[in-house]
N, CA, C and O of each residue as an XYZ file, in Angstrom:
836
protein
N     279.032    104.230    144.161
C     278.192    103.027    144.249
C     278.249    102.498    145.669
O     279.311    102.457    146.290
N     277.025    102.071    146.204
C     276.970    101.545    147.558
C     277.542    100.147    147.588
O     277.425     99.406    146.612
N     278.166     99.771    148.705
C     278.706     98.430    148.894
C     278.021     97.783    150.052
O     277.527     98.473    150.944
N     277.976     96.461    150.066
C     277.387     95.706    151.160
C     278.227     95.902    152.401
O     279.451     95.845    152.283
N     277.677     96.127    153.577
C     278.484     96.412    154.783
C     279.336     95.261    155.236
O     280.309     95.487    155.956
N     279.021     93.998    154.846
C     279.790     92.842    155.334
C     280.831     92.404    154.331
O     281.957     92.079    154.707
N     280.475     92.390    153.064
C     281.417     91.834    152.104
C     282.050     92.892    151.230
O     282.978     92.583    150.482
N     281.584     94.136    151.294
C     282.222     95.186    150.527
C     281.883     95.169    149.064
O     282.455     95.954    148.307
N     280.955     94.292    148.608
C     280.575     94.244    147.204
C     279.475     95.244    146.930
O     278.646     95.487    147.807
N     279.433     95.835    145.742
C     278.381     96.814    145.428
C     277.023     96.144    145.350
O     276.908     94.993    144.928
N     275.951     96.906    145.778
C     274.588     96.387    145.723
C     274.017     96.587    144.327
O     274.268     97.618    143.703
N     273.261     95.627    143.830
C     272.641     95.772    142.512
C     271.569     96.850    142.546
O     271.020     97.135    143.610
N     271.253     97.469    141.376
C     270.223     98.518    141.334
C     268.868     98.038    141.815
O     268.142     98.807    142.445
N     268.495     96.779    141.539
C     267.185     96.275    141.955
C     267.046     96.273    143.469
O     265.968     96.561    143.987
N     268.108     95.956    144.179
C     268.053     95.946    145.639
C     267.848     97.349    146.184
O     267.065     97.560    147.110
N     268.577     98.330    145.587
C     268.397     99.702    146.055
C     266.967    100.176    145.799
O     266.369    100.841    146.644
N     266.426     99.834    144.640
C     265.055    100.240    144.301
C     264.044     99.596    145.250
O     263.078    100.247    145.647
N     264.251     98.320    145.623
C     263.346     97.626    146.534
C     263.349     98.281    147.904
O     262.307     98.399    148.550
N     264.533     98.710    148.344
C     264.608     99.366    149.645
C     263.853    100.690    149.628
O     263.185    101.034    150.603
N     263.954    101.437    148.527
C     263.228    102.709    148.432
C     261.720    102.487    148.435
O     260.991    103.215    149.108
N     261.247    101.495    147.695
C     259.815    101.199    147.653
C     259.310    100.790    149.031
O     258.233    101.215    149.449
N     260.080     99.967    149.737
C     259.685     99.530    151.067
C     259.597    100.716    152.021
O     258.666    100.799    152.822
N     260.563    101.635    151.941
C     260.543    102.798    152.828
C     259.331    103.683    152.552
O     258.681    104.157    153.484
N     259.024    103.907    151.270
C     257.861    104.731    150.921
C     256.572    104.070    151.384
O     255.665    104.746    151.868
N     256.487    102.743    151.236
C     255.283    102.018    151.655
C     255.055    102.132    153.151
O     253.925    102.332    153.596
N     256.129    102.005    153.934
C     256.005    102.103    155.386
C     255.590    103.506    155.815
O     254.818    103.665    156.761
N     256.098    104.520    155.125
C     255.729    105.889    155.478
C     254.290    106.217    155.091
O     253.624    106.991    155.779
N     253.806    105.630    153.991
C     252.462    105.943    153.506
C     251.379    105.112    154.164
O     250.199    105.435    154.026
N     251.735    104.055    154.872
C     250.730    103.168    155.464
C     249.793    103.900    156.421
O     248.579    103.718    156.319
N     250.303    104.728    157.356
C     249.358    105.430    158.247
C     248.398    106.347    157.498
O     247.227    106.442    157.864
N     248.879    107.026    156.453
C     247.998    107.903    155.689
C     246.934    107.121    154.961
O     245.783    107.553    154.900
N     247.289    105.984    154.410
C     246.317    105.171    153.683
C     245.246    104.633    154.605
O     244.071    104.595    154.237
N     245.642    104.210    155.821
C     244.652    103.669    156.748
C     243.680    104.743    157.209
O     242.488    104.481    157.362
N     244.191    105.966    157.432
C     243.289    107.039    157.852
C     242.362    107.451    156.728
O     241.214    107.805    156.996
N     242.805    107.420    155.483
C     241.946    107.788    154.358
C     240.884    106.746    154.110
O     239.785    107.073    153.662
N     241.198    105.481    154.397
C     240.232    104.415    154.161
C     239.210    104.296    155.265
O     238.211    103.598    155.092
N     239.419    104.950    156.399
C     238.474    104.855    157.507
C     237.150    105.476    157.112
O     237.135    106.526    156.469
N     236.018    104.848    157.485
C     234.707    105.410    157.129
C     234.472    106.756    157.803
O     234.852    106.969    158.954
N     233.839    107.658    157.061
C     233.550    108.998    157.555
C     232.078    109.095    157.891
O     231.229    108.719    157.083
N     231.767    109.595    159.074
C     230.382    109.806    159.475
C     229.861    111.055    158.773
O     230.212    112.176    159.141
N     229.018    110.851    157.753
C     228.505    111.973    156.965
C     227.275    112.603    157.586
O     226.789    113.616    157.082
N     226.751    112.032    158.672
C     225.533    112.576    159.270
C     225.739    114.016    159.728
O     224.868    114.864    159.535
N     226.892    114.289    160.333
C     227.109    115.633    160.860
C     227.297    116.664    159.761
O     227.206    117.865    160.014
N     227.562    116.196    158.519
C     227.698    117.122    157.412
C     226.400    117.276    156.630
O     226.323    118.123    155.740
N     225.376    116.478    156.936
C     224.113    116.538    156.218
C     223.323    117.764    156.648
O     223.217    118.024    157.847
N     222.764    118.527    155.711
C     221.929    119.674    156.102
C     220.764    119.229    156.982
O     220.149    118.193    156.731
N     220.470    120.005    157.999
C     219.445    119.634    158.979
C     218.249    120.577    158.956
O     217.510    120.658    159.938
N     218.048    121.290    157.853
C     216.887    122.159    157.674
C     216.267    121.881    156.310
O     216.971    121.579    155.347
N     214.936    121.988    156.240
C     214.210    121.730    154.995
C     213.200    122.839    154.744
O     212.415    123.184    155.627
N     213.220    123.393    153.546
C     212.176    124.297    153.063
C     211.322    123.510    152.077
O     211.854    122.891    151.155
N     209.981    123.527    152.265
C     209.112    122.654    151.479
C     207.965    123.434    150.845
O     207.457    124.407    151.404
N     207.579    122.974    149.662
C     206.370    123.430    148.985
C     205.498    122.213    148.728
O     205.974    121.201    148.214
N     204.218    122.308    149.084
C     203.341    121.161    148.906
C     201.884    121.548    148.983
O     201.524    122.714    148.827
N     201.042    120.542    149.228
C     199.598    120.757    149.328
C     199.046    119.888    150.450
O     199.662    118.905    150.863
N     197.857    120.279    150.936
C     197.091    119.464    151.874
C     195.659    119.381    151.372
O     195.151    120.291    150.718
N     195.016    118.246    151.703
C     193.646    118.018    151.244
C     192.910    117.282    152.349
O     193.358    116.230    152.806
N     191.768    117.836    152.784
C     191.025    117.187    153.852
C     189.654    117.790    154.028
O     189.310    118.788    153.395
N     188.875    117.172    154.893
C     187.514    117.644    155.129
C     187.484    118.939    155.934
O     186.501    119.677    155.865
N     188.535    119.233    156.695
C     188.557    120.478    157.462
C     188.617    121.702    156.558
O     188.205    122.789    156.964
N     189.124    121.543    155.340
C     189.147    122.630    154.356
C     188.131    122.371    153.244
O     188.329    122.778    152.099
N     187.036    121.686    153.602
C     185.933    121.430    152.658
C     186.413    120.723    151.395
O     185.960    121.028    150.292
N     187.324    119.787    151.563
C     187.871    119.012    150.447
C     188.462    119.911    149.365
O     188.306    119.659    148.171
N     189.127    120.941    149.801
C     189.814    121.868    148.900
C     191.316    121.642    149.001
O     191.851    121.515    150.102
N     191.998    121.590    147.868
C     193.453    121.474    147.853
C     194.053    122.833    148.213
O     193.833    123.823    147.516
N     194.808    122.868    149.303
C     195.376    124.130    149.795
C     196.900    124.065    149.675
O     197.521    123.243    150.347
N     197.521    124.903    148.844
C     198.988    124.930    148.762
C     199.605    125.313    150.104
O     199.038    126.097    150.865
N     200.782    124.742    150.378
C     201.431    124.930    151.674
C     202.897    125.314    151.500
O     203.570    124.864    150.572
N     203.371    126.152    152.410
C     204.795    126.433    152.565
C     205.189    125.961    153.953
O     204.579    126.359    154.946
N     206.224    125.100    154.025
C     206.604    124.512    155.307
C     208.109    124.648    155.531
O     208.896    124.754    154.590
N     208.474    124.641    156.809
C     209.885    124.709    157.189
C     210.111    123.752    158.357
O     209.429    123.827    159.379
N     211.075    122.857    158.189
C     211.380    121.852    159.213
C     212.855    121.931    159.573
O     213.710    122.087    158.701
N     213.147    121.822    160.870
C     214.536    121.786    161.296
C     214.715    120.729    162.374
O     213.813    120.457    163.166
N     215.893    120.147    162.381
C     216.217    119.049    163.292
C     216.646    119.598    164.645
O     217.457    120.520    164.732
N     216.078    119.003    165.712
C     216.484    119.337    167.070
C     217.495    118.334    167.611
O     218.498    118.707    168.218
N     217.208    117.040    167.376
C     218.079    115.942    167.763
C     218.032    114.923    166.629
O     217.218    115.086    165.719
N     218.866    113.877    166.637
C     218.853    112.932    165.518
C     217.485    112.356    165.183
O     217.221    112.066    164.016
N     216.602    112.180    166.170
C     215.292    111.594    165.886
C     214.142    112.588    166.022
O     212.989    112.219    165.799
N     214.427    113.831    166.381
C     213.360    114.804    166.640
C     213.506    116.037    165.761
O     214.615    116.482    165.465
N     212.357    116.585    165.347
C     212.351    117.822    164.570
C     211.072    118.599    164.861
O     210.131    118.074    165.456
N     211.055    119.856    164.430
C     209.878    120.720    164.516
C     209.581    121.258    163.124
O     210.492    121.625    162.381
N     208.288    121.302    162.777
C     207.887    121.821    161.472
C     206.815    122.898    161.627
O     205.856    122.729    162.381
N     206.987    124.001    160.909
C     206.000    125.072    160.817
C     205.427    125.082    159.407
O     206.140    124.822    158.437
N     204.129    125.385    159.297
C     203.499    125.413    157.982
C     202.435    126.479    157.884
O     201.815    126.846    158.882
N     202.222    126.979    156.673
C     201.175    127.961    156.410
C     200.680    127.761    154.985
O     201.435    127.349    154.105
N     199.386    128.061    154.766
C     198.816    127.861    153.441
C     197.741    128.872    153.114
O     197.206    129.548    153.993
N     197.433    128.964    151.819
C     196.415    129.905    151.342
C     195.803    129.341    150.067
O     196.499    128.790    149.214
N     194.479    129.491    149.954
C     193.774    129.079    148.737
C     192.479    129.865    148.605
O     191.745    130.041    149.578
N     192.208    130.335    147.401
C     190.931    130.993    147.091
C     190.265    130.209    145.969
O     190.850    129.992    144.907
N     189.041    129.793    146.225
C     188.294    128.992    145.255
C     187.018    129.739    144.879
O     186.240    130.133    145.748
N     186.810    129.929    143.582
C     185.620    130.629    143.087
C     184.965    129.782    141.999
O     185.649    129.214    141.148
N     183.654    129.704    142.032
C     182.920    128.956    141.017
C     181.497    129.502    140.938
O     181.050    130.241    141.816
N     180.810    129.132    139.890
C     179.449    129.617    139.639
C     178.458    128.480    139.774
O     178.751    127.329    139.449
N     177.276    128.830    140.264
C     176.152    127.897    140.357
C     175.054    128.453    139.446
O     174.405    129.450    139.762
N     174.870    127.796    138.335
C     173.912    128.322    137.366
C     174.478    129.544    136.659
O     175.693    129.695    136.533
N     173.583    130.416    136.199
C     174.000    131.593    135.439
C     174.138    132.846    136.297
O     174.801    133.798    135.887
N     173.535    132.863    137.460
C     173.440    134.119    138.196
C     174.085    134.085    139.582
O     174.193    135.127    140.228
N     174.508    132.929    140.045
C     175.016    132.838    141.413
C     176.508    132.521    141.395
O     176.938    131.573    140.738
N     177.297    133.319    142.120
C     178.740    133.134    142.231
C     179.108    132.870    143.686
O     178.645    133.554    144.598
N     179.947    131.867    143.878
C     180.426    131.513    145.217
C     181.944    131.660    145.265
O     182.640    131.347    144.299
N     182.440    132.136    146.391
C     183.884    132.284    146.577
C     184.241    131.933    148.020
O     183.631    132.438    148.963
N     185.230    131.068    148.178
C     185.684    130.652    149.506
C     187.198    130.802    149.582
O     187.916    130.394    148.670
N     187.673    131.387    150.667
C     189.103    131.601    150.876
C     189.520    130.924    152.174
O     188.848    131.048    153.198
N     190.645    130.201    152.118
C     191.180    129.507    153.289
C     192.574    130.031    153.599
O     193.398    130.213    152.703
N     192.827    130.274    154.894
C     194.163    130.506    155.421
C     194.427    129.422    156.468
O     193.585    129.179    157.331
N     195.568    128.782    156.398
C     195.898    127.720    157.352
C     197.273    127.978    157.972
O     198.135    128.615    157.367
N     197.453    127.470    159.187
C     198.745    127.523    159.869
C     198.814    126.345    160.830
O     197.805    125.963    161.422
N     200.006    125.769    160.987
C     200.159    124.639    161.907
C     201.602    124.525    162.359
O     202.518    125.029    161.709
N     201.787    123.854    163.487
C     203.105    123.541    164.018
C     203.046    122.125    164.564
O     202.054    121.736    165.180
N     204.106    121.348    164.342
C     204.110    119.943    164.765
C     205.515    119.523    165.170
O     206.508    119.989    164.613
N     205.573    118.631    166.154
C     206.816    117.967    166.533
C     206.828    116.592    165.883
O     205.817    115.890    165.884
N     207.967    116.210    165.330
C     208.089    114.927    164.638
C     209.120    114.041    165.330
O     210.163    114.495    165.799
N     208.774    112.747    165.371
C     209.711    111.751    165.887
C     209.964    110.736    164.781
O     209.037    110.064    164.329
N     211.213    110.623    164.344
C     211.582    109.668    163.297
C     211.838    108.305    163.932
O     212.634    108.167    164.861
N     211.140    107.305    163.406
C     211.143    105.985    164.037
C     212.488    105.295    163.942
O     212.809    104.475    164.803
N     213.278    105.591    162.940
C     214.629    105.034    162.833
C     215.556    106.171    162.453
O     215.425    106.749    161.374
N     216.499    106.499    163.337
C     217.416    107.602    163.076
C     218.288    107.268    161.873
O     218.950    106.230    161.883
N     218.319    108.099    160.841
C     219.098    107.800    159.641
C     220.595    107.879    159.904
O     221.048    108.605    160.790
N     221.358    107.119    159.118
C     222.810    107.110    159.278
C     223.494    108.184    158.431
O     224.495    108.762    158.852
N     222.965    108.445    157.262
C     223.637    109.372    156.358
C     222.791    110.571    155.972
O     223.336    111.553    155.467
N     221.469    110.533    156.191
C     220.600    111.642    155.818
C     219.725    112.028    157.001
O     218.937    111.217    157.488
N     219.863    113.249    157.456
C     218.986    113.739    158.513
C     217.593    113.968    157.957
O     217.421    114.192    156.759
N     216.588    113.909    158.842
C     215.193    114.184    158.472
C     214.721    113.286    157.335
O     214.195    113.772    156.333
N     214.907    111.991    157.486
C     214.419    111.049    156.485
C     213.976    109.764    157.176
O     214.514    109.388    158.218
N     212.982    109.091    156.578
C     212.444    107.854    157.119
C     211.007    108.023    157.588
O     210.396    109.075    157.403
N     210.479    106.965    158.200
C     209.126    107.000    158.754
C     209.099    107.858    160.017
O     210.069    107.892    160.774
N     207.982    108.551    160.238
C     207.885    109.422    161.404
C     206.452    109.483    161.922
O     205.498    109.188    161.203
N     206.328    109.874    163.188
C     205.055    110.223    163.820
C     205.100    111.705    164.176
O     206.120    112.209    164.648
N     203.990    112.397    163.946
C     203.933    113.821    164.242
C     202.737    114.166    165.108
O     201.657    113.600    164.938
N     202.925    115.091    166.033
C     201.855    115.587    166.899
C     201.930    117.108    166.885
O     203.006    117.687    167.040
N     200.768    117.756    166.696
C     200.803    119.208    166.649
C     199.434    119.838    166.761
O     198.447    119.171    167.071
N     199.388    121.132    166.505
C     198.149    121.910    166.519
C     198.124    122.778    165.268
O     199.163    123.081    164.682
N     196.909    123.176    164.868
C     196.762    124.021    163.691
C     195.519    124.879    163.786
O     194.707    124.726    164.699
N     195.384    125.777    162.838
C     194.213    126.635    162.770
C     193.846    126.876    161.311
O     194.713    126.897    160.437
N     192.561    127.055    161.061
C     192.043    127.325    159.721
C     191.079    128.503    159.812
O     190.175    128.514    160.647
N     191.278    129.472    158.962
C     190.358    130.606    158.861
C     189.684    130.545    157.496
O     190.348    130.393    156.471
N     188.368    130.664    157.493
C     187.589    130.551    156.254
C     186.734    131.798    156.075
O     186.111    132.283    157.019
N     186.716    132.312    154.834
C     185.854    133.445    154.469
C     185.083    133.061    153.212
O     185.676    132.655    152.212
N     183.752    133.191    153.265
C     182.893    132.803    152.142
C     182.077    134.000    151.668
O     181.663    134.851    152.455
N     181.861    134.037    150.356
C     181.055    135.091    149.743
C     180.086    134.441    148.761
O     180.498    133.703    147.865
N     178.796    134.722    148.935
C     177.732    134.179    148.088
C     177.027    135.362    147.423
O     176.360    136.157    148.084
N     177.190    135.461    146.105
C     176.632    136.604    145.382
C     175.573    136.121    144.385
O     175.841    135.263    143.544
N     174.371    136.685    144.492
C     173.270    136.382    143.569
C     173.090    137.580    142.641
O     172.641    138.645    143.063
N     173.447    137.389    141.371
C     173.412    138.488    140.413
C     172.040    138.706    139.784
O     171.858    139.632    138.994
N     171.088    137.866    140.127
C     169.737    138.025    139.580
C     168.974    139.043    140.424
O     169.106    139.063    141.648
N     168.174    139.890    139.766
C     167.432    140.935    140.488
C     166.422    140.301    141.445
O     165.724    139.369    141.047
N     166.319    140.771    142.696
C     167.154    141.835    143.270
C     168.532    141.307    143.657
O     168.653    140.176    144.126
N     169.562    142.113    143.464
C     170.939    141.723    143.742
C     171.120    141.458    145.238
O     170.719    142.268    146.074
N     171.736    140.302    145.568
C     171.997    139.943    146.967
C     173.431    139.465    147.107
O     173.987    138.833    146.208
N     174.015    139.778    148.250
C     175.375    139.328    148.557
C     175.451    138.977    150.034
O     175.151    139.798    150.901
N     175.853    137.756    150.302
C     175.953    137.274    151.682
C     177.391    136.810    151.935
O     178.002    136.166    151.081
N     177.907    137.133    153.082
C     179.272    136.737    153.447
C     179.271    136.110    154.835
O     178.405    136.396    155.662
N     180.242    135.264    155.071
C     180.392    134.620    156.379
C     181.865    134.332    156.627
O     182.650    134.179    155.691
N     182.224    134.261    157.893
C     183.593    133.963    158.298
C     183.568    132.965    159.452
O     182.628    132.927    160.245
N     184.603    132.176    159.520
C     184.716    131.222    160.612
C     186.151    130.751    160.759
O     186.956    130.868    159.835
N     186.457    130.222    161.918
C     187.791    129.681    162.118
C     187.741    128.550    163.123
O     186.792    128.418    163.897
N     188.774    127.744    163.094
C     188.840    126.560    163.954
C     190.269    126.359    164.435
O     191.224    126.837    163.823
N     190.391    125.643    165.543
C     191.677    125.200    166.075
C     191.620    123.688    166.182
O     190.630    123.136    166.662
N     192.676    123.012    165.737
C     192.629    121.549    165.728
C     193.905    120.957    166.296
O     194.976    121.561    166.242
N     193.760    119.758    166.843
C     194.909    118.923    167.190
C     195.176    117.991    166.018
O     194.265    117.634    165.271
N     196.450    117.599    165.866
C     196.842    116.841    164.680
C     197.730    115.670    165.082
O     198.650    115.814    165.887
N     197.433    114.501    164.503
C     198.260    113.309    164.660
C     198.621    112.811    163.267
O     197.737    112.515    162.463
N     199.920    112.719    162.978
C     200.392    112.375    161.637
C     201.181    111.077    161.640
O     201.870    110.745    162.604
N     201.061    110.353    160.533
C     201.944    109.241    160.206
C     202.436    109.486    158.794
O     201.636    109.645    157.872
N     203.757    109.517    158.619
C     204.271    109.834    157.295
C     205.645    109.258    157.048
O     206.238    108.612    157.911
N     206.137    109.508    155.846
C     207.474    109.082    155.446
C     208.115    110.203    154.639
O     207.497    110.776    153.742
N     209.355    110.500    154.972
C     210.119    111.502    154.230
C     211.259    110.792    153.506
O     212.138    110.201    154.132
N     211.229    110.862    152.183
C     212.172    110.127    151.350
C     213.268    111.054    150.864
O     212.992    112.154    150.386
N     214.517    110.610    150.985
C     215.652    111.394    150.505
C     215.812    111.181    149.008
O     215.977    110.048    148.555
N     215.765    112.257    148.241
C     215.982    112.220    146.794
C     217.339    112.853    146.507
O     217.426    113.988    146.041
N     218.387    112.101    146.794
C     219.716    112.673    146.696
C     220.089    113.393    147.976
O     219.455    113.206    149.015
N     221.119    114.213    147.895
C     221.623    114.897    149.092
C     220.784    116.111    149.465
O     220.707    116.452    150.645
N     220.155    116.775    148.505
C     219.482    118.036    148.772
C     217.963    117.960    148.780
O     217.325    118.729    149.499
N     217.360    117.062    148.008
C     215.911    117.041    147.864
C     215.282    115.967    148.743
O     215.915    114.960    149.060
N     214.027    116.193    149.133
C     213.279    115.230    149.941
C     211.806    115.301    149.561
O     211.284    116.369    149.242
N     211.147    114.150    149.601
C     209.712    114.053    149.333
C     209.018    113.623    150.611
O     209.351    112.585    151.184
N     208.052    114.417    151.062
C     207.334    114.184    152.317
C     205.892    113.792    152.001
O     205.174    114.541    151.338
N     205.465    112.614    152.478
C     204.099    112.116    152.305
C     203.525    111.806    153.679
O     204.222    111.250    154.528
N     202.246    112.164    153.913
C     201.691    111.900    155.238
C     200.182    111.706    155.184
O     199.503    112.163    154.265
N     199.683    111.013    156.202
C     198.263    110.906    156.525
C     198.075    111.516    157.906
O     198.930    111.363    158.778
N     196.956    112.208    158.104
C     196.737    112.876    159.388
C     195.293    112.712    159.828
O     194.372    112.684    159.012
N     195.120    112.605    161.136
C     193.797    112.660    161.759
C     193.748    113.948    162.565
O     194.509    114.118    163.517
N     192.856    114.856    162.187
C     192.727    116.132    162.880
C     191.365    116.212    163.556
O     190.394    115.614    163.092
N     191.302    116.952    164.648
C     190.039    117.152    165.377
C     189.802    118.647    165.524
O     190.098    119.216    166.575
N     189.270    119.298    164.484
C     189.049    120.744    164.566
C     187.890    121.106    165.483
O     186.849    120.449    165.490
N     188.094    122.153    166.246
C     187.038    122.734    167.078
C     186.604    124.032    166.406
O     187.392    124.971    166.287
N     185.335    124.080    165.965
C     184.830    125.228    165.218
C     184.229    126.256    166.170
O     183.454    125.918    167.065
N     184.601    127.512    165.959
C     184.094    128.600    166.784
C     182.895    129.302    166.154
O     182.313    130.197    166.769
N     182.517    128.910    164.941
C     181.367    129.513    164.267
C     180.240    128.499    164.204
O     180.458    127.382    163.734
N     179.031    128.849    164.665
C     177.912    127.896    164.640
C     177.587    127.397    163.241
O     177.105    126.274    163.087
N     177.839    128.204    162.220
C     177.509    127.788    160.864
C     178.390    126.691    160.314
O     178.101    126.149    159.248
N     179.470    126.346    161.021
C     180.372    125.309    160.543
C     179.968    123.916    161.010
O     180.740    122.970    160.853
N     178.783    123.771    161.577
C     178.327    122.450    161.988
C     178.730    122.125    163.406
O     178.789    123.003    164.267
N     179.008    120.847    163.644
C     179.369    120.397    164.987
C     180.626    121.108    165.471
O     181.538    121.393    164.694
N     180.652    121.387    166.770
C     181.796    122.111    167.325
C     183.088    121.298    167.246
O     184.153    121.866    167.006
N     183.016    119.991    167.442
C     184.203    119.145    167.432
C     183.971    117.989    166.477
O     182.983    117.265    166.600
N     184.881    117.813    165.523
C     184.737    116.772    164.516
C     186.062    116.047    164.329
O     187.115    116.517    164.759
N     185.981    114.883    163.672
C     187.171    114.168    163.225
C     187.318    114.411    161.732
O     186.422    114.078    160.956
N     188.442    114.989    161.324
C     188.638    115.374    159.926
C     189.929    114.754    159.400
O     191.011    115.207    159.770
N     189.849    113.729    158.547
C     191.064    113.149    157.965
C     191.709    114.106    156.965
O     191.057    114.991    156.411
N     193.004    113.901    156.754
C     193.759    114.782    155.858
C     194.929    114.014    155.255
O     195.507    113.140    155.902
N     195.274    114.343    154.018
C     196.465    113.808    153.355
C     197.256    114.988    152.799
O     196.706    116.066    152.573
N     198.538    114.774    152.584
C     199.350    115.848    152.036
C     200.700    115.349    151.569
O     201.142    114.261    151.939
N     201.341    116.153    150.759
C     202.704    115.854    150.334
C     203.410    117.171    150.029
O     202.769    118.195    149.795
N     204.726    117.127    150.036
C     205.517    118.312    149.717
C     206.898    117.885    149.243
O     207.384    116.803    149.573
N     207.511    118.753    148.467
C     208.876    118.564    147.992
C     209.758    119.564    148.715
O     209.481    120.763    148.720
N     210.836    119.055    149.333
C     211.672    119.910    150.160
C     213.089    120.034    149.649
O     213.584    119.178    148.914
N     213.737    121.125    150.054
C     215.144    121.381    149.719
C     215.933    121.524    151.019
O     215.583    122.331    151.880
N     216.991    120.744    151.151
C     217.821    120.763    152.355
C     218.842    121.903    152.283
O     219.398    122.206    151.227
N     219.065    122.518    153.443
C     220.097    123.551    153.490
C     220.677    123.626    154.907
O     221.566    124.436    155.168
């Protein structure tokens, strides 16, 4: 049994237990403070997005065109996005005439996020500037005698200005919504004016990795 150093009397069990608790508390204090410190999760957030979505605008003759997009972060407020799309639309006019139009699209844009996120990369309001191209192939078939079939092709290059918002749906998913003003330059005379203003809207669901 331990004795007091001055009077030689044994120490009660409660005193010994209090000393042990105090020693453990002092040793654990640095660990507790480091564990309670806030952790910057931004550097652990995935900075790449694979997206599936659609675009709709006058440049594609008001046709909904499915899109595959890929976005990656360059800096906390900057990113680059690549996109490509394809759609084939076929319908009949009357009993004897069939029309078919096919669209291929591609675009690239730089994005600037207006407020750099603290915990989720590639999220918030953004402005985008980029360029794109659209290739169109049309087929007009008249099945009434005499049989006729007419085809045409055209393509355009456009500049793009976007305003949008990318919403974080948890840690992995994101919803991207945007409005765009595009100015396609048509290289085919049959597409009307060479330079036009063509509004566009779109959305996509993305997966972070």
